C-alpha positions as CSV (number, residue, x, y, z in Angstrom):
1,M,0.0,0.0,0.0
2,L,1.3,3.5,-0.9
3,I,-1.3,5.5,1.0
4,T,-1.8,4.6,4.7
5,T,-2.0,7.8,6.7
6,Q,-4.5,10.7,7.2
7,N,-1.8,13.2,6.2
8,E,-1.2,11.5,2.9
9,I,-5.0,11.7,2.1
10,L,-5.1,15.3,3.1
11,S,-2.2,16.2,0.9
12,L,-4.2,14.8,-2.1
13,M,-7.6,16.2,-1.0
14,P,-7.3,18.9,1.7
15,T,-11.1,19.0,2.3
16,A,-11.3,15.3,3.1
17,R,-12.0,14.2,6.7
18,W,-11.4,10.6,7.5
19,D,-10.9,9.8,11.2
20,R,-10.0,6.2,10.2
21,P,-8.2,6.2,6.8
22,E,-8.0,2.4,7.0
23,Q,-11.6,2.5,5.8
24,L,-10.4,3.4,2.4
25,L,-7.6,0.9,2.1
26,G,-9.7,-1.7,0.4
27,Y,-10.6,0.7,-2.4
28,L,-7.1,2.0,-2.7
29,E,-5.7,-1.5,-2.8
30,E,-8.0,-2.3,-5.7
31,E,-6.8,0.7,-7.7
32,E,-3.2,-0.2,-7.0
33,R,-3.8,-3.7,-8.5
34,V,-5.9,-2.5,-11.5
35,A,-4.5,0.9,-12.4
36,L,-1.0,1.3,-10.9
37,E,0.7,-2.1,-11.0
38,P,0.3,-2.5,-14.8
39,L,2.0,0.8,-15.3
40,L,5.0,0.0,-13.2
41,G,5.2,-3.7,-13.8
42,T,5.1,-6.2,-10.9
43,T,8.8,-6.0,-10.2
44,L,9.0,-2.2,-9.9
45,F,5.6,-2.1,-8.1
46,D,6.8,-4.5,-5.4
47,D,10.1,-2.6,-5.1
48,V,8.3,0.7,-4.6
49,C,6.0,-0.8,-2.0
50,E,9.0,-2.1,-0.1
51,V,10.8,1.3,-0.2
52,Y,7.6,3.0,0.9
53,S,7.4,0.8,4.0
54,R,11.0,1.7,4.9
55,L,10.5,5.4,4.4
56,R,7.3,5.3,6.5
57,K,9.4,4.1,9.4
58,D,11.8,7.0,9.0
59,Y,9.3,9.8,8.2
60,K,5.9,8.5,9.2
61,D,4.3,9.6,5.9
62,I,5.3,10.8,2.5
63,T,4.0,14.3,2.3
64,S,5.4,17.8,1.8
65,S,4.9,18.5,5.5
66,T,7.4,15.8,6.3
67,I,9.7,15.6,3.2
68,R,10.3,18.6,1.0
69,M,11.0,18.3,-2.7
70,T,14.3,20.2,-2.1
71,G,15.6,17.0,-0.5
72,Q,15.2,17.9,3.1
73,A,13.0,16.2,5.8
74,K,12.1,16.9,9.4
75,K,14.5,15.5,11.9
76,G,13.3,12.4,13.7
77,P,10.1,10.5,13.1
78,E,8.4,12.2,16.1
79,L,8.2,15.4,14.1
80,A,6.4,13.9,11.2
81,Y,2.9,14.6,12.5
82,A,3.6,18.1,13.9
83,D,1.9,19.8,10.9
84,V,-0.3,22.8,11.2
85,T,-3.6,20.9,10.6
86,E,-3.1,18.5,13.5
87,R,-1.8,21.3,15.8
88,I,-4.9,23.3,15.2
89,E,-7.2,20.3,15.9
90,A,-5.3,19.5,19.1
91,I,-5.7,23.2,20.2
92,H,-9.4,23.1,19.6
93,E,-9.7,19.8,21.5
94,G,-7.6,21.2,24.4
95,T,-5.0,18.4,24.1
96,Y,-2.1,20.4,22.7
97,N,0.7,20.8,25.2
98,G,3.4,22.3,22.9
99,P,4.2,25.9,22.1
100,Y,1.7,27.7,19.9
101,T,4.4,29.4,18.0
102,G,8.0,28.4,17.4
103,S,10.8,28.2,15.0
104,L,10.8,25.8,12.0
105,A,11.7,22.3,13.0
106,G,15.1,21.1,12.2
107,L,15.8,19.5,8.8
108,E,18.0,16.8,7.6
109,E,19.2,15.8,4.1
110,V,17.5,12.9,2.3
111,Q,19.6,10.6,0.2
112,E,19.3,11.2,-3.6
113,E,18.0,7.8,-4.4
114,D,15.4,8.0,-1.7
115,M,14.2,11.4,-3.1
116,F,13.7,9.8,-6.5
117,Y,11.6,7.1,-4.9
118,I,9.7,9.7,-2.9
119,R,8.9,11.7,-6.1
120,L,7.7,8.4,-7.7
121,I,5.6,7.4,-4.7
122,R,3.8,10.8,-4.6
123,I,2.8,10.5,-8.3
124,C,1.6,6.9,-7.6
125,Q,-0.4,8.2,-4.7
126,Q,-2.2,10.7,-7.0
127,I,-3.0,8.0,-9.5
128,E,-4.5,5.5,-7.0
129,F,-6.4,8.1,-4.9
130,Y,-8.0,10.0,-7.8
131,K,-8.8,6.8,-9.6
132,M,-10.5,5.6,-6.4
133,I,-12.5,8.8,-6.2
134,S,-13.6,8.7,-9.8
135,H,-14.7,5.1,-9.5
136,K,-16.1,4.9,-6.0
137,A,-17.7,8.4,-5.5
138,G,-21.1,6.8,-5.5
139,L,-20.2,4.2,-2.9
140,L,-18.7,6.8,-0.6
141,T,-21.9,8.8,-0.5
142,V,-24.1,6.0,1.0
143,S,-24.0,3.6,3.9
144,F,-25.6,0.2,4.6
145,N,-27.0,-0.1,8.0
146,E,-28.5,-3.2,9.7
147,G,-32.2,-2.9,9.5
148,G,-32.0,0.6,7.8
149,G,-31.0,-0.4,4.4
150,M,-29.2,2.2,2.2
151,N,-28.8,5.7,3.7
152,M,-27.1,8.9,2.6
153,V,-23.9,9.8,4.5
154,S,-24.0,13.3,6.0
155,A,-21.9,15.2,8.5
156,D,-22.5,18.2,10.8
157,G,-21.2,21.4,9.4
158,Y,-21.3,20.2,5.8
159,E,-24.1,20.6,3.2
160,P,-24.8,17.5,1.0
161,A,-23.4,17.9,-2.6
162,D,-25.9,18.1,-5.4
163,E,-25.8,15.9,-8.5
164,K,-24.0,18.6,-10.5
165,R,-21.2,18.9,-8.0
166,M,-20.9,15.2,-7.6
167,E,-20.5,14.8,-11.4
168,R,-17.9,17.6,-11.3
169,V,-15.9,15.8,-8.6
170,V,-15.9,12.6,-10.6
171,K,-14.8,14.4,-13.7
172,D,-12.1,16.4,-11.9
173,A,-10.8,13.2,-10.2
174,Y,-10.7,11.3,-13.5
175,M,-8.8,14.2,-15.2
176,S,-6.4,14.4,-12.3
177,A,-5.7,10.7,-12.4
178,G,-5.1,11.0,-16.2
179,R,-2.6,13.8,-15.7
180,A,-0.9,11.9,-12.9
181,I,-0.5,8.8,-15.2
182,D,1.1,10.9,-17.9
183,S,3.4,12.5,-15.2
184,L,4.4,9.0,-14.0
185,L,5.3,7.8,-17.5
186,L,7.3,11.1,-18.2
187,F,9.1,10.7,-14.8
188,L,10.1,7.1,-15.5
189,E,11.0,8.0,-19.1
190,S,13.2,10.8,-17.9
191,D,14.9,8.5,-15.3
192,A,15.5,5.9,-18.1
193,K,17.5,8.6,-20.0
194,G,19.3,9.8,-16.9
195,K,20.0,8.1,-13.5
196,K,18.3,4.8,-14.5
197,Y,17.1,4.0,-10.9
198,F,14.0,2.3,-12.2
199,T,14.7,1.3,-15.8
200,E,15.8,-2.3,-15.3
201,K,12.7,-3.1,-13.2
202,W,10.3,-1.0,-15.3
203,Q,11.1,-2.4,-18.7
204,E,9.0,-5.5,-18.1
205,A,5.8,-3.4,-17.9
206,D,3.5,-2.9,-20.9
207,A,3.8,0.8,-20.4
208,F,7.6,0.8,-20.8
209,Y,8.3,3.8,-23.1
210,L,10.9,2.3,-25.4
211,H,10.1,-0.4,-27.9
212,K,13.1,-1.1,-30.1
213,D,11.3,-3.7,-32.1
214,L,8.8,-1.2,-33.4
215,L,9.1,1.6,-36.0
216,F,7.4,3.9,-33.4
217,Q,9.8,3.4,-30.5
218,T,8.3,6.1,-28.2
219,A,5.1,8.1,-27.8
220,R,6.9,11.2,-29.0
221,V,7.7,9.5,-32.3
222,L,4.2,8.2,-32.8
223,N,2.6,11.6,-32.0
224,E,4.4,13.0,-35.1
225,Y,2.5,10.6,-37.4
226,L,-0.7,9.9,-35.5
227,D,-2.5,12.3,-33.2
228,I,-2.5,10.8,-29.7
229,K,-2.4,14.2,-27.9
230,G,1.0,13.4,-26.7
231,E,-0.4,11.0,-24.1
232,R,1.9,8.1,-23.1
233,M,-0.9,5.9,-22.1
234,A,-2.5,6.3,-25.6
235,Y,0.8,5.0,-27.0
236,A,0.9,2.1,-24.6
237,A,-2.6,1.2,-25.6
238,L,-1.6,1.1,-29.3
239,V,1.6,-0.9,-29.0
240,R,-0.2,-4.2,-29.8
241,D,-1.9,-2.6,-32.9
242,I,1.4,-1.1,-34.0
243,R,3.2,-4.5,-33.7
244,F,0.3,-6.3,-35.5
245,C,0.2,-3.9,-38.4
246,Q,4.0,-3.9,-38.7
247,N,4.1,-7.7,-39.0
248,K,0.9,-8.0,-41.0
249,Y,1.4,-5.3,-43.7
250,L,5.0,-4.1,-43.7
251,K,7.1,-7.2,-43.1
252,P,5.6,-9.3,-45.9
253,R,6.1,-6.5,-48.4
254,I,9.6,-5.4,-47.6
255,G,11.0,-8.4,-45.8
256,G,12.1,-8.9,-42.2
257,K,15.7,-8.3,-43.0
258,L,15.2,-4.8,-44.4
259,L,12.6,-3.9,-41.7
260,K,15.1,-5.0,-39.0
261,A,17.8,-2.8,-40.6
262,V,15.5,0.2,-40.7
263,M,14.7,-0.3,-37.0
264,E,18.3,-0.6,-36.1
265,W,19.1,2.6,-37.9
266,A,16.2,4.3,-36.0
267,N,17.6,3.1,-32.7
268,L,21.1,4.1,-33.5
269,G,20.5,7.3,-35.4
270,G,17.3,8.6,-33.9
271,E,16.5,9.9,-30.4
272,T,17.1,6.5,-28.9
273,A,20.7,6.3,-30.0
274,E,22.0,6.7,-26.5
275,H,20.1,3.6,-25.4
276,S,21.5,1.3,-28.1
277,D,23.1,-1.9,-26.6
278,S,25.6,-2.3,-29.3
279,G,28.2,0.1,-30.8
280,E,27.7,-1.1,-34.4
281,A,27.4,1.4,-37.1
282,A,24.1,1.8,-38.8
283,V,23.7,-0.6,-41.7
284,L,22.0,2.0,-44.0
285,S,23.2,5.3,-45.2
286,D,21.6,8.2,-43.4
287,S,19.9,10.0,-46.3
288,V,18.3,6.8,-47.7
289,A,17.4,5.4,-44.3
290,E,15.8,8.6,-43.1
291,E,13.6,8.9,-46.1
292,L,12.7,5.2,-46.1
293,L,11.9,5.3,-42.3
294,S,9.6,8.3,-42.8
295,L,7.7,6.5,-45.6
296,L,7.3,3.3,-43.7
297,R,6.2,5.2,-40.5
298,T,3.6,7.1,-42.6
299,A,2.2,3.9,-44.0
300,L,2.2,2.2,-40.6
301,A,0.4,5.1,-39.0
302,F,-2.4,4.9,-41.5
303,Y,-2.6,1.1,-41.0
304,V,-2.9,1.6,-37.2
305,E,-5.4,4.4,-37.7
306,S,-7.6,2.1,-39.9
307,R,-7.8,-0.3,-36.9
308,R,-9.0,2.5,-34.6
309,T,-12.6,2.1,-35.8
310,T,-14.8,2.8,-32.8
311,I,-14.7,3.0,-29.1
312,T,-17.5,2.6,-26.6
313,Q,-18.0,5.8,-24.6
314,T,-19.9,5.7,-21.4
315,T,-22.0,8.7,-20.5
316,L,-23.4,9.3,-17.0
317,L,-27.1,10.0,-16.7
318,S,-28.8,11.8,-13.9
319,G,-30.6,9.6,-11.5
320,S,-32.2,9.8,-8.1
321,G,-30.3,10.9,-5.0
322,T,-27.0,12.8,-5.2
323,Y,-25.3,10.7,-7.8
324,A,-26.0,9.4,-11.3
325,T,-27.4,6.0,-11.1
326,A,-27.5,5.0,-14.8
327,S,-25.3,5.3,-17.9
328,S,-25.6,5.1,-21.6
329,Q,-23.1,4.0,-24.2
330,K,-22.5,5.3,-27.7
331,E,-20.0,4.4,-30.4
332,V,-17.5,7.1,-31.2
333,K,-15.7,6.8,-34.6
334,L,-12.0,7.4,-34.5
335,A,-10.6,6.3,-37.8
336,R,-11.0,8.2,-41.0
337,R,-12.8,6.5,-43.8
338,D,-9.9,6.6,-46.2
339,S,-7.2,5.4,-43.8
340,M,-6.7,2.0,-45.4
341,T,-6.6,3.5,-48.9
342,D,-4.0,6.1,-47.7
343,A,-2.0,3.3,-46.0
344,Q,-1.9,1.3,-49.3
345,Q,-0.8,4.3,-51.3
346,A,1.9,5.2,-48.7
347,M,3.1,1.6,-48.7
348,A,3.3,1.6,-52.6
349,M,5.4,4.8,-52.4
350,A,7.8,3.1,-49.9
351,C,8.1,0.0,-52.1
352,Q,8.8,2.3,-55.1
353,F,11.5,4.1,-53.2
354,I,13.1,0.8,-52.2
355,E,13.1,-0.3,-55.9
356,E,14.8,3.0,-56.9
357,N,17.5,2.7,-54.2
358,L,18.5,-1.0,-54.3
359,E,22.1,-0.2,-54.7
360,A,22.1,2.4,-51.9
361,L,20.4,0.0,-49.5
362,G,23.2,-2.6,-50.1
363,E,23.2,-5.9,-48.2
364,A,20.1,-4.9,-46.1
365,V,17.8,-5.4,-49.1
366,V,19.4,-8.5,-50.6
367,D,16.9,-11.5,-50.8
368,T,14.0,-9.4,-49.6
369,P,10.7,-9.7,-51.6
370,I,11.2,-6.4,-53.4
371,Y,14.8,-7.2,-54.3
372,N,13.8,-10.7,-55.6
373,N,10.9,-9.2,-57.6
374,V,13.2,-6.6,-59.2
375,R,15.9,-9.1,-60.0
376,A,13.2,-11.5,-61.4
377,R,11.9,-8.8,-63.7
378,E,15.4,-7.9,-64.8
379,K,16.1,-11.6,-65.5
380,Q,12.8,-11.9,-67.4
381,A,13.6,-8.7,-69.4
382,K,17.0,-10.1,-70.3
383,L,15.4,-13.4,-71.4
384,D,12.7,-11.5,-73.3
385,K,15.5,-9.5,-75.0
386,A,17.4,-12.6,-75.8
387,C,14.3,-14.3,-77.2
388,A,13.5,-11.2,-79.2
389,S,17.0,-11.1,-80.6
390,A,16.8,-14.8,-81.5
391,A,13.4,-14.3,-83.1
392,E,14.8,-11.4,-85.1
393,V,17.7,-13.6,-86.3
394,R,15.2,-16.3,-87.3
395,R,13.0,-13.8,-89.1
396,R,15.9,-12.4,-91.1
397,K,17.2,-15.9,-91.9
398,E,13.7,-16.9,-93.1
399,A,13.4,-13.7,-95.1
400,Y,16.8,-14.2,-96.7
401,E,16.0,-17.8,-97.6
402,Q,12.6,-16.7,-99.1
403,Q,14.3,-14.0,-101.2
404,H,17.0,-16.5,-102.3
405,K,14.4,-19.0,-103.3
406,M,12.4,-16.4,-105.3
407,L,15.6,-15.3,-107.1
408,F,16.3,-18.7,-108.5
409,T,12.8,-19.7,-109.3
410,A,11.8,-16.5,-111.1
411,F,13.7,-17.4,-114.3
412,P,13.0,-20.5,-116.4
413,M,15.9,-22.8,-117.6
414,T,15.0,-22.5,-121.4
415,H,17.5,-19.7,-122.1
416,R,20.5,-22.0,-121.5
417,V,22.6,-22.7,-124.6
418,N,23.8,-26.1,-125.7
419,E,27.3,-25.8,-124.3
420,H,25.9,-25.1,-120.9
421,K,23.9,-28.3,-120.9
């Protein structure tokens, strides 16, 4: 669990009041399993949970009141709960024995690696908490009582929220969770290009940002060819479609050998060059490879878009009580009607480019389908030329023999004199 204290809940939703935060742990645990663990991967998720437990022993909770983003934390675990909110509550209850004013508590430096984990944990807390609110807002507004059935939850000093405000809370929580997910992926992507604290553990997750076996290795590259609003999760959701279209439409046309060479060039020469595992030089020349990569990516983007036919969008409907009790679904079309036609045209352009640059592509294109087709056509053309030449020789020979025969048969033998006989 990555949220276990009242302070951590208040840091995410200052207006929340939960005397017993453990009441929410079941909902939070569900969101960790469904929404958070797939993003991190099991290995990294378990590692983060273990580090969180260790940090809790040192700092009580993972909030800005305890640990600052500058890398400083309050000295000693006993200072963790000495925040303004609890101090004011203790004053009102008459249980506060400390000074009402005082200097800032002493600070200590937090290790760099721990600060990276703390930043990651705080983003994870946002994801699971706001996901929980967006999914469980309806359940949190009612109670089940023995003999009383279902009742509305209310509290003194608070007015019940109307349907409009409840829907706004759900929408805001959903949007906050979405922004937190993108922040998480950006944070992990940045770490993969820098300190690499989490890369080895994260790369087993489906949401890992770098896919060297695809023409679209990252969300940034895909966004240049297909509008995904720059969202990393949209890229993660399309990885399977990208791989399917790449293997279904591109690989049979240009061959696995050339496709692999293009991807190797993209990994060595593109933005992922620093992550290449080998120091080998790119197989293809830069100018030809860059143009071919752009053509293939364009075709692949159209193929992927053609698969984004429709999605089911759920719309909340107003119902009785303070929360929507029903929903409707409608199909939203995403793909353009001409996506497949555009993909085929772009693929034809890429194949034509390959045919025109066989020599420049060198060994990477040898024995690929396009190479074999071109060589077969050249061989057939030579054969046709040889056949045409032989046919022309036969035609001329036959014409000569015909003329020769006509020459000697056109004159009768009666003009010969006796001495010639």
